[in-house]
C-alpha positions as CSV (number, residue, x, y, z in Angstrom):
1,M,82.3,87.7,121.6
2,T,84.2,89.4,118.7
3,A,83.4,88.2,115.2
4,P,86.4,87.2,113.2
5,S,87.3,89.5,110.4
6,A,86.8,88.2,106.9
7,R,90.1,87.4,105.1
8,R,90.5,86.4,101.5
9,L,93.0,84.0,100.4
10,P,95.8,85.8,98.5
11,P,95.9,85.5,94.7
12,R,98.4,82.9,93.4
13,F,100.1,82.6,90.1
14,T,102.2,80.0,88.5
15,S,105.7,80.6,87.1
16,R,107.2,78.2,84.5
17,R,111.0,77.9,84.3
18,A,112.8,75.2,82.5
19,G,109.5,73.4,82.1
20,E,108.9,73.4,85.8
21,A,105.8,75.1,87.2
22,R,106.2,76.9,90.6
23,P,103.4,78.6,92.5
24,L,103.9,82.3,93.2
25,D,102.3,84.4,95.9
26,P,102.5,88.1,95.0
27,H,102.6,89.0,98.7
28,D,106.0,87.3,98.9
29,R,107.4,90.1,96.7
30,L,106.3,92.9,99.0
31,P,109.1,92.7,101.6
32,G,111.7,92.9,98.8
33,A,110.0,96.2,97.8
34,R,109.8,97.3,101.4
35,I,106.0,97.5,101.3
36,V,103.7,96.7,104.2
37,L,100.1,96.2,103.0
38,L,97.2,97.0,105.3
39,G,94.4,95.6,103.2
40,A,92.0,94.4,105.8
41,P,90.1,95.7,108.9
42,L,92.5,96.9,111.5
43,D,92.1,94.2,114.1
44,D,94.7,92.8,116.4
45,A,95.9,90.2,113.9
46,A,96.4,92.9,111.2
47,A,98.2,95.1,113.6
48,Q,100.6,92.3,114.7
49,D,101.3,91.5,111.0
50,A,102.1,95.1,110.2
51,I,104.3,95.6,113.3
52,A,106.2,92.4,112.6
53,R,106.9,93.5,109.0
54,F,108.0,96.9,110.2
55,V,110.5,95.4,112.6
56,H,111.8,93.0,110.0
57,L,112.3,95.6,107.3
58,E,113.8,98.1,109.8
59,H,116.3,95.5,110.9
60,A,117.2,94.6,107.3
61,A,117.9,98.2,106.2
62,P,117.6,100.8,109.1
63,T,117.9,103.9,106.9
64,E,115.7,102.9,103.9
65,D,112.1,104.0,103.8
66,I,109.2,101.6,104.4
67,A,106.0,102.1,102.5
68,L,102.7,101.4,104.2
69,Y,99.9,100.8,101.6
70,V,96.5,101.4,103.1
71,N,93.2,100.0,101.9
72,S,91.3,99.5,105.2
73,P,88.0,100.4,106.9
74,G,89.9,100.8,110.2
75,G,89.0,99.1,113.4
76,P,88.2,99.9,117.0
77,T,91.3,98.8,119.1
78,A,94.6,98.2,117.3
79,M,95.4,101.6,115.7
80,T,97.7,102.9,118.5
81,A,99.9,99.9,118.3
82,V,100.6,100.4,114.6
83,H,100.9,104.1,115.0
84,D,103.4,103.9,117.8
85,A,105.5,101.4,115.9
86,M,105.6,103.7,112.9
87,Q,106.7,106.6,115.0
88,T,109.6,104.7,116.6
89,L,111.1,103.4,113.4
90,T,114.6,104.6,112.6
91,C,113.7,104.9,109.0
92,D,110.8,106.9,107.5
93,A,107.4,105.3,107.0
94,A,105.9,106.6,103.8
95,T,102.1,106.0,103.4
96,L,99.9,105.5,100.3
97,C,96.1,105.2,100.2
98,V,95.4,102.8,97.4
99,G,91.6,102.5,98.0
100,R,90.1,103.7,101.2
101,A,91.3,104.7,104.6
102,A,88.5,105.0,107.0
103,S,88.4,105.9,110.7
104,T,91.6,104.7,112.4
105,A,93.1,103.7,109.1
106,A,93.0,107.4,108.1
107,V,95.1,108.2,111.2
108,L,97.8,105.8,110.0
109,L,97.7,107.3,106.6
110,A,98.2,110.8,108.1
111,A,101.0,109.4,110.4
112,G,103.4,108.8,107.6
113,A,106.6,110.8,107.3
114,P,106.0,114.5,106.3
115,G,106.3,114.9,102.6
116,K,105.9,111.1,102.0
117,R,102.2,110.7,102.5
118,H,100.3,110.0,99.2
119,A,97.0,109.0,97.8
120,L,96.0,107.6,94.4
121,P,93.5,109.7,92.4
122,G,90.6,107.4,93.2
123,A,91.3,107.0,96.9
124,R,88.7,107.9,99.5
125,V,89.4,108.9,103.1
126,V,86.6,108.8,105.7
127,R,87.1,110.8,108.9
128,R,84.9,109.0,111.4
129,Q,84.9,108.9,115.2
130,P,85.9,105.6,116.8
131,S,83.4,103.1,118.0
132,L,83.4,100.3,120.6
133,E,83.9,96.8,119.4
134,G,80.8,94.5,119.4
135,P,77.7,94.8,121.5
136,L,78.0,96.0,125.1
137,H,77.7,93.4,127.9
138,G,78.1,93.5,131.7
139,R,76.6,95.1,134.7
140,P,74.3,98.2,134.6
141,V,77.2,100.4,135.7
142,D,79.4,99.3,132.8
143,P,77.8,101.6,130.1
144,D,79.3,104.6,131.9
145,A,82.7,103.0,131.7
146,H,82.2,102.2,128.0
147,A,81.1,105.8,127.4
148,R,84.2,107.2,129.1
149,E,86.4,104.8,127.0
150,L,84.7,105.9,123.8
151,L,85.2,109.6,124.7
152,S,88.9,108.9,125.5
153,R,89.4,107.2,122.1
154,R,87.7,110.0,120.3
155,E,90.0,112.5,122.1
156,Q,93.0,110.4,121.3
157,M,92.1,110.2,117.6
158,A,91.4,114.0,117.4
159,G,94.8,114.6,119.0
160,L,96.7,112.4,116.6
161,L,94.9,113.8,113.6
162,A,95.6,117.4,114.8
163,R,99.3,116.5,115.3
164,H,99.8,114.9,111.9
165,T,97.6,117.2,109.8
166,G,98.5,120.6,111.4
167,R,94.8,121.4,111.8
168,E,93.4,123.0,115.0
169,P,92.2,120.3,117.5
170,D,88.7,121.9,117.8
171,R,88.4,121.8,114.0
172,V,89.3,118.1,114.0
173,R,86.8,117.4,116.8
174,A,84.1,119.1,114.8
175,D,85.0,117.0,111.8
176,L,84.7,113.8,113.8
177,A,81.2,114.6,115.0
178,R,79.9,113.2,111.7
179,D,81.3,111.1,108.9
180,L,83.4,113.2,106.5
181,V,84.1,111.6,103.2
182,L,87.1,113.1,101.3
183,D,88.4,112.3,97.9
184,A,92.1,112.4,97.3
185,T,92.4,116.1,96.7
186,G,90.2,116.7,99.8
187,A,92.5,114.5,101.9
188,Q,95.4,116.7,100.7
189,A,93.5,119.8,101.6
190,H,92.9,118.4,105.1
191,G,96.6,117.6,105.6
192,I,96.1,113.9,105.6
193,V,98.3,113.4,102.6
194,D,100.9,115.6,101.0
195,E,100.4,114.7,97.4
196,V,98.0,113.0,95.0
197,L,99.9,110.7,92.7
198,A,99.1,111.1,89.0
199,A,98.0,108.2,87.0
200,R,100.9,106.8,84.9
201,G,99.4,107.9,81.6
202,E,98.9,111.4,82.9
203,A,102.5,111.5,84.3
204,D,103.9,110.6,80.9
205,R,102.2,113.4,79.1
């Protein structure tokens, strides 16, 4: 049985106008800015949320960019659904790592439109091979099937990272053999992002 992912309640604020207090959810402002936030483990629920927002924003303005903000440890099963949705958009999907992008979330970060993939200075990207979800159960012959599925996912991840980063597939496979933690400039050097955004104070100097 799969354990449910931990979800925090979104922060809420109060706006006062004409003496009347109204609750505000900052997430309500994201669609107006054409931002999709992946700020949780990449499970089926998070994938469905992201895809629904992509579809809505694409329909609202088919030629305007959508920005995917990534701060996620990734997840074992839902990456390809979000990836394929990003690749079929009529508009560009820009990506921004605002905290960490680990495992399959790093693939989504790299899958943004060329020239529109960014990271903040303090971002961390972890290249990690995929894992199976939860403990293994079933008949004695099932571990072989699980092993084949795991190898298939690893090869799929390596192929997508090679495609989006421009690195040789064998080099990507070697990187996935162990955890590889990259800072923002390292992610840029590995072709996962195109640019590290400067802090506002530095940009104004």
